[in-house]
N, C-alpha and C positions, 0 to 999 in steps of 0.2 A: 505495500499499500504504501502511495506517495503523501509526502506529508508537505502541507501549505502552508506561509503562513502570510496574514494581512492586518492594515492597521486603517482605522479610520476613525472619525470624532464624531460622534450625538453635537450639531451644533443649535445652539440655542440661541434666541433674541426676548431682553426684557422688556418688557412696555405697558405701563399702570400697574408694575408692581407682579405683573405674571408673565410665564415662559411660552415660549410658541416654539414649538420642535423644526425643523428641516427635515421632511422626507421627500425619498426620492424615487422615485416608478421605475423598474427596470422592464425591459420589455419580453420577460419570461414572463410579465403583472406583479410581480411581487413589489412590497412596500420596503425600503430598506433607509439605515444607514450611507454616508460618502465612507467607500471604504476601497479595498486595492492591496493589490500579492505589494508589499515589500521587494527593492532593488538589495540588490548583494552590496553592501557599502552602508547602507542605510539605517540609521537609527528608527526606531518602530515610530518615532515623533515625524519623524522627518517624513519617513513615511506617508504619515496618516496628514500629513503638512500638502506635500505633495498632488494627493487621490483626492482630497479637496478641493486643488484648483485645480485641476486636471476636467474636474467631474461636473463643478458650478462655478468654477470662475472667483470662487472666493480666494482672494491674497493677503486675507489679513484677519486674523483671528485669533484670539484672549484663550491660551492654552489654561484652564482653568486646574491649579495646582491641586494632590489631593486625590482626585480620582482615575484610577484605572484598572477598567475592568477588560475581560474575554468570554468572547463566546465560543463553543465548540464543535464539528459537527461533520457527516459524513458525505462528500458527492461522488457523483462517477461522473466520466465524460467520456462517451465513447465504453469502449473498456474495462479506463482504469479508475479504478478506488481513489479516492483523495479523504484524508483528514485535515483539516484547516481547523486551526485558530485564529481567529479575527480579537486584535487587542482594541479597546475605544480607549480614547480622551473626551475630554468635555471639551467644547470651545465657545466663546462666546463674541455673537457680532450685532451689529445693527444693520437690523434688518434692513436686505438690498434684495436690488434684481440678482437673478441667476444665471448663469451663464450655462447652460446643459452642453456636455458634452455627448455624442454618439453612442454614450453607453446607456443613455436615461432615455423618457418618452415624459417625465414628466416632474413638477415638485410640488411641493405642497408647504405651507408654513401652519401648524395645527396650532392647538393648546396642546394639555396633554391628554385631556378623556377621548380627543377624537385627534390625536398620533396616536396612543394607545388602540382605538379602536380599527386604523390603518393600518399600522404595522401586521405586515401579512402571518410570523413565524413569531414560536411564543420564546425566543432566548432572544429575540428582539426587542420584544413587547418586557423582557427580564431587565433589559439593560434600561432602556424608560424608566421603570417602575426605582429602579439603581440608583439612576440619574434624577429622574423626580425626587427624593426622597433627600439625598445628598445635595440639592440647591437647594431646599426648605431649611435645610439643617446647618448650612454651610453661608449661604449670602442672604 
């Protein structure tokens, strides 16, 4: 089985003491956070920042110290099986227009309840729950 490591950022914006989260719509139909494979020589955070800029056009983000979590899952491409780990950071931006890459077909800024409902996979919902609790307790 092949192993793959990716990094991403749960992006949020704060307005009127409420948080909104950026979700991306993937061509496969699912909704998730910006993320992608680490390249050789990159740190986890460098990879997460690069992927964010490539996928959304966001090149200025404040990474919030103290939050780092990951999800793990299996997937297949043709006859190859993979075990993937995705490391997530938490980042704050001023709400801005998004310039999507060819890898996505849409995006939305959503409050917690709507983002939780929109996310496709349970492991992404779990990360969002942890982020929301972290923000409530730390900001």
